[in-house]
Every structure is written in structure tokens, then in C-alpha cells.
C-alpha positions as CSV (number, residue, x, y, z in Angstrom):
1,X,-13.4,-14.8,2.0
2,X,-12.0,-16.5,-0.1
3,X,-8.2,-18.2,-1.9
4,X,-7.2,-18.4,-4.8
5,X,-3.8,-19.9,-5.8
6,X,-2.1,-17.5,-8.6
7,X,1.6,-17.5,-10.1
8,X,2.6,-20.2,-7.8
9,X,1.4,-19.2,-4.2
10,X,-2.3,-19.4,-2.5
11,X,-3.8,-15.4,-2.1
12,X,-6.3,-14.6,0.4
13,X,-9.0,-12.2,-1.3
14,X,-12.1,-10.6,0.3
15,X,-14.2,-9.0,-1.9
16,X,-17.4,-6.3,-0.6
17,X,-19.6,-3.6,-1.4
18,X,-21.9,-2.6,-4.6
19,X,-20.6,-0.7,-7.6
20,X,-17.4,-0.4,-10.0
21,X,-15.0,-2.9,-8.4
22,X,-12.3,-1.0,-6.5
23,X,-8.4,-2.9,-5.4
24,X,-7.1,-1.6,-2.6
25,X,-3.4,-3.0,-2.1
26,X,-1.7,-2.8,1.2
27,X,1.9,-1.5,2.2
28,X,4.7,-3.5,3.4
29,X,4.1,-5.9,5.9
30,X,0.6,-5.2,6.2
31,X,-2.4,-7.2,5.7
32,X,-6.3,-6.5,4.1
33,X,-6.7,-5.7,7.8
34,X,-4.7,-1.7,6.9
35,X,-8.1,-1.6,5.0
36,X,-10.6,-1.8,7.8
37,X,-11.0,1.9,8.5
38,X,-11.5,2.9,5.0
39,X,-13.2,0.5,3.5
40,X,-16.7,1.5,5.5
41,X,-16.3,5.1,3.5
42,X,-16.4,3.6,0.0
43,X,-18.5,0.3,-0.1
44,X,-21.5,1.8,-0.8
45,X,-20.3,3.2,-4.0
46,X,-17.2,0.6,-4.8
47,X,-17.1,-3.3,-4.7
48,X,-14.5,-3.4,-3.0
49,X,-11.5,-6.2,-3.4
50,X,-8.8,-6.6,-0.7
51,X,-6.3,-9.3,-0.2
52,X,-2.8,-10.3,1.3
53,X,0.1,-9.8,-0.6
54,X,2.2,-12.9,-0.4
55,X,3.6,-13.2,2.5
56,X,1.1,-11.7,4.6
57,X,-1.8,-12.8,6.3
58,X,-3.3,-15.4,5.7
59,X,-1.9,-15.5,1.9
60,X,1.1,-18.3,1.5
61,X,5.2,-17.1,2.3
62,X,6.9,-18.8,-0.1
63,X,10.7,-18.3,0.5
64,X,12.2,-15.1,-0.3
65,X,12.9,-12.5,-2.0
66,X,10.3,-11.6,-3.6
67,X,10.6,-8.7,-5.6
68,X,7.7,-6.0,-7.1
69,X,7.0,-7.5,-10.4
70,X,6.1,-10.8,-9.2
71,X,3.9,-9.1,-6.1
72,X,2.2,-7.0,-9.4
73,X,2.1,-10.4,-10.9
74,X,0.0,-11.8,-8.3
75,X,-2.5,-8.9,-8.6
76,X,-3.1,-9.0,-12.0
77,X,-3.8,-12.9,-11.9
78,X,-7.0,-12.5,-9.1
79,X,-7.9,-9.2,-11.2
80,X,-7.9,-12.1,-13.7
81,X,-9.5,-14.5,-11.5
82,X,-12.5,-12.2,-10.0
83,X,-13.2,-11.2,-14.5
84,X,-13.8,-7.5,-12.8
85,X,-11.0,-5.7,-14.2
86,X,-10.6,-3.5,-16.0
87,X,-10.3,-2.4,-12.1
88,X,-9.7,1.2,-10.0
89,X,-6.8,0.7,-7.9
90,X,-5.4,2.0,-5.0
91,X,-1.8,1.1,-3.9
92,X,-0.4,2.3,-0.4
93,X,3.7,2.4,-0.1
94,X,4.7,-0.7,-1.0
95,X,0.8,-0.9,-2.7
96,X,1.9,2.0,-4.9
97,X,5.3,0.2,-6.2
98,X,3.5,-2.8,-6.8
99,X,0.7,-0.9,-8.6
100,X,3.5,1.2,-10.7
101,X,4.7,-2.8,-11.4
102,X,0.9,-3.5,-12.6
103,X,0.4,-0.4,-14.4
104,X,3.7,-0.8,-16.1
105,X,2.9,-5.1,-16.6
106,X,-0.7,-5.4,-17.0
107,X,-1.9,-1.5,-17.4
108,X,-5.5,-2.6,-19.5
109,X,-6.1,-4.3,-16.3
110,X,-6.4,-1.0,-14.6
111,X,-8.8,1.9,-15.6
112,X,-7.5,4.4,-12.9
113,X,-4.4,4.3,-10.4
114,X,-4.0,6.6,-7.4
115,X,-0.7,5.5,-5.5
116,X,-0.9,7.4,-1.9
117,X,1.7,7.4,0.3
118,X,5.1,6.2,-2.8
119,X,7.6,6.1,-4.4
120,X,10.0,5.1,-7.5
121,X,12.9,4.3,-6.1
122,X,14.9,3.5,-1.9
123,X,17.0,6.5,-1.3
124,X,20.0,5.8,1.1
125,X,16.9,6.9,3.9
126,X,14.8,4.7,3.4
127,X,17.1,2.1,3.4
128,X,18.6,2.9,6.6
129,X,14.9,2.8,7.9
130,X,14.5,-0.5,6.9
131,X,17.6,-1.4,8.1
132,X,16.4,-0.3,11.6
133,X,13.1,-2.1,11.2
134,X,14.4,-5.6,10.0
135,X,16.6,-5.8,13.4
136,X,13.6,-4.9,15.6
137,X,11.9,-7.8,14.1
138,X,14.3,-9.9,14.2
139,X,14.8,-9.0,18.0
140,X,12.9,-9.4,21.3
141,X,12.1,-5.8,21.3
142,X,7.9,-6.9,22.3
143,X,5.8,-5.8,19.9
144,X,4.0,-3.4,21.2
145,X,7.2,-1.1,21.6
146,X,7.9,-2.3,17.9
147,X,4.6,-1.0,16.5
148,X,5.5,2.8,18.3
149,X,8.8,2.8,17.2
150,X,6.9,2.2,13.4
151,X,3.6,4.7,14.5
152,X,6.5,7.9,14.4
153,X,7.7,7.5,11.2
154,X,3.3,7.1,9.8
155,X,1.9,9.9,11.6
156,X,1.7,13.7,12.8
157,X,3.0,15.4,16.0
158,X,-1.1,15.8,16.3
159,X,-1.5,12.2,17.5
160,X,1.7,11.7,18.3
161,X,1.9,13.6,21.4
162,X,-0.7,12.3,22.7
163,X,1.2,9.2,24.8
164,X,-1.7,7.5,26.1
165,X,-2.9,7.3,22.1
166,X,0.1,6.4,20.7
167,X,0.6,3.4,23.6
168,X,-2.8,2.4,22.3
169,X,-2.3,2.2,19.0
170,X,0.7,-0.2,19.6
171,X,-1.1,-2.4,21.8
172,X,-3.5,-2.8,19.2
173,X,-1.0,-3.2,16.7
174,X,0.9,-5.8,18.8
175,X,-2.6,-7.9,19.3
176,X,-4.3,-7.8,15.8
177,X,-4.3,-11.7,14.2
178,X,-2.2,-13.3,11.3
179,X,1.0,-10.7,12.1
180,X,3.6,-11.1,9.8
181,X,6.2,-13.8,9.6
182,X,10.2,-11.8,9.5
183,X,10.7,-14.3,6.9
184,X,7.8,-12.5,5.2
185,X,8.6,-8.7,5.5
186,X,12.1,-10.0,5.0
187,X,10.7,-11.3,1.7
188,X,8.7,-7.9,0.4
189,X,11.9,-5.8,1.7
190,X,13.9,-7.9,-0.4
191,X,12.4,-6.6,-3.4
192,X,10.9,-3.1,-1.9
193,X,15.1,-2.8,-1.8
194,X,15.3,-2.9,-5.2
195,X,13.0,-2.0,-7.1
196,X,13.0,1.4,-9.5
197,X,10.0,2.4,-11.7
198,X,11.7,5.2,-13.1
199,X,12.9,4.2,-16.5
200,X,9.6,2.9,-17.2
201,X,6.9,4.6,-15.7
202,X,6.7,7.3,-18.8
203,X,4.9,3.6,-20.7
204,X,2.4,3.8,-18.2
205,X,-1.4,4.9,-19.8
206,X,-3.3,4.4,-17.1
207,X,-4.8,8.2,-16.1
208,X,-3.2,8.5,-12.1
209,X,-3.3,10.0,-9.4
210,X,-0.3,10.5,-7.1
211,X,-1.6,11.2,-3.6
212,X,0.5,12.5,-0.5
213,X,0.5,14.3,2.2
214,X,2.6,17.2,2.9
215,X,3.8,16.3,5.9
216,X,4.8,12.6,5.0
217,X,8.8,11.7,5.8
218,X,9.0,8.3,5.3
219,X,8.2,9.4,1.7
220,X,8.3,12.7,1.1
221,X,6.3,14.9,-1.8
222,X,9.4,14.9,-3.8
223,X,9.4,11.1,-4.0
224,X,5.3,11.8,-5.4
225,X,6.7,14.8,-7.7
226,X,9.3,12.7,-9.5
227,X,6.5,9.7,-10.2
228,X,4.0,12.6,-11.1
229,X,6.7,14.2,-13.7
230,X,7.2,10.8,-15.3
231,X,4.0,9.3,-15.9
232,X,2.1,10.8,-18.8
233,X,-0.8,12.6,-18.0
234,X,-0.3,11.8,-13.7
235,X,-2.1,14.6,-11.8
236,X,-0.4,15.3,-8.6
237,X,-2.2,16.0,-5.5
238,X,-1.1,17.3,-2.3
239,X,-3.1,17.2,1.3
240,X,-2.3,20.1,3.8
241,X,-2.5,17.7,7.0
242,X,-0.7,14.6,7.2
243,X,1.8,11.6,7.1
244,X,2.9,8.5,5.5
245,X,-0.7,7.3,7.0
246,X,-2.8,9.5,6.3
247,X,-5.4,7.7,5.0
248,X,-5.9,6.8,9.1
249,X,-5.4,9.8,10.6
250,X,-6.8,12.2,8.5
251,X,-9.5,9.2,6.8
252,X,-12.6,11.0,5.4
253,X,-9.4,13.7,3.6
254,X,-7.6,11.2,2.1
255,X,-10.4,9.0,0.8
256,X,-12.2,11.9,-0.9
257,X,-9.2,13.0,-2.3
258,X,-9.6,9.1,-4.0
259,X,-13.2,9.1,-4.6
260,X,-12.8,12.8,-6.7
261,X,-10.4,11.5,-8.8
262,X,-11.6,7.4,-9.6
263,X,-15.4,9.3,-10.4
264,X,-13.9,11.9,-12.8
265,X,-14.6,9.2,-15.4
266,X,-18.1,8.1,-14.0
């Protein structure tokens, strides 16, 4: 566990494992603990770098709004501080937007990239989803109930039909340490709303996998198809099971696809 000051913000990060460096970038409002179920499958093969984006966890939360480019520059600063680049990198959801910006702005720092459950720009539906999520966070609705609402957008009917599991997951999420403040969440969300990677994706030179689950309703396959079509030489892979949170619900399958791509140039 350590912190570093980059790009005007204090970032919390952890480095664990052995092998080529693999950077894992978390999604909207999430911190490095989002990768807790994933890292045990990776640390025997990779030196895993996880960190809290600005506004979350144990990192600084300066006054927002934040831009995606700003968070990508934070990420570049961390890579340079660790002197481990070029790294392998996986970005999940908002982390996928940060990774796209990193590839555009500092592509030489990334050897191979996986955009997981990502999108190039927001749709009207995603704006509506985010409006509702922010309203909930501003309200006095209990945190566990808010978490259960979020689960419905991230997981498949297989999991959601087991109400005992959903309730337990909501309670566990609500009890997690280092919760993201409303201000930090909104600061990230403001940048996410307006980010559009499409004009510059054709400049990306890093080998890239665009990975999505066939059951993802929050960031549907069509958005991954669009990204893959714009990134020169990108590979699109659609897993037959899994929604936006497939890396948690279908961890082995998702990690297997990621590793298969990352080792292709080994």
C-alpha cells in the first residue's frame, strides 16, 4: 500500500504479484477493491497494479468536475512513478474510458490493452440511468437499497433471481470501507457524460481487445462493436454469458479471455 502525488492529486495504489506489470482501472465510483475477486487469479502470472481513481477510496477528492483526460493523465503519472511501463492494462466501464484516453494521449505507456464492458460515448439511456443514480445518492435511501438497484444493471437474471444473494450483495457493498462521497461520484460522472473517444480512436496504435458480455444491457454489444471498428487492428470478443459485472459474476471466463489476449505477444 502506498500513495503518490501525480497531476495535482494524491493517488492510493497497491502492487501485488510477480511477472509483467498489469494495471487494472476501476469503474465509476469504484475503488481498487473492485478487483478483489480478480487479483487472486492474476497475481501468480502478473505484477498487478490497482489504484483508486481521484474522487474514490483512499485517493484525494479535489473539487470537481473531473475530466476523463484528467483521470487518464493521473494514470499515466502513476505508471511513470512506478517505472514499470509499458504496462498491460485492463479498464472496466469508466475505467475503459480512462484507458481509451490513456491510449490516445500516452499510448507508449501501454503494451496491450483490454477495454472491458466499455463505451465510446454516452447514450440517452445512459444519461437517464446516471440521472437516477445521482438522485439516489443525494437521497436518504439506505445504502444497501441503492446497491441492490445498481446490481440490477450489472448482473444477469441468473443471479438477480436469487433474492437472498442480491440482498446479501447489497448489504456487503453498503458495508465496504472507504465509500465514495456524493461529491466524488458526481465529479467523475460529470466527465463521463461528455467524454467522446470516437474522433481520436483511429489514432490508437496499441494492440487492443474490446471485451463485452452478450447480456450487457448497460453498455451493450453495439458500443463495443463501435469501439472495435474505430481502433486499428482491434479485436472484438463477446462472451456468451455475462452482463456489465461479468468480471464478478463470470470471473473465470472473463479473466480467461483477458489472459488469452495478454499472453498473445509473450
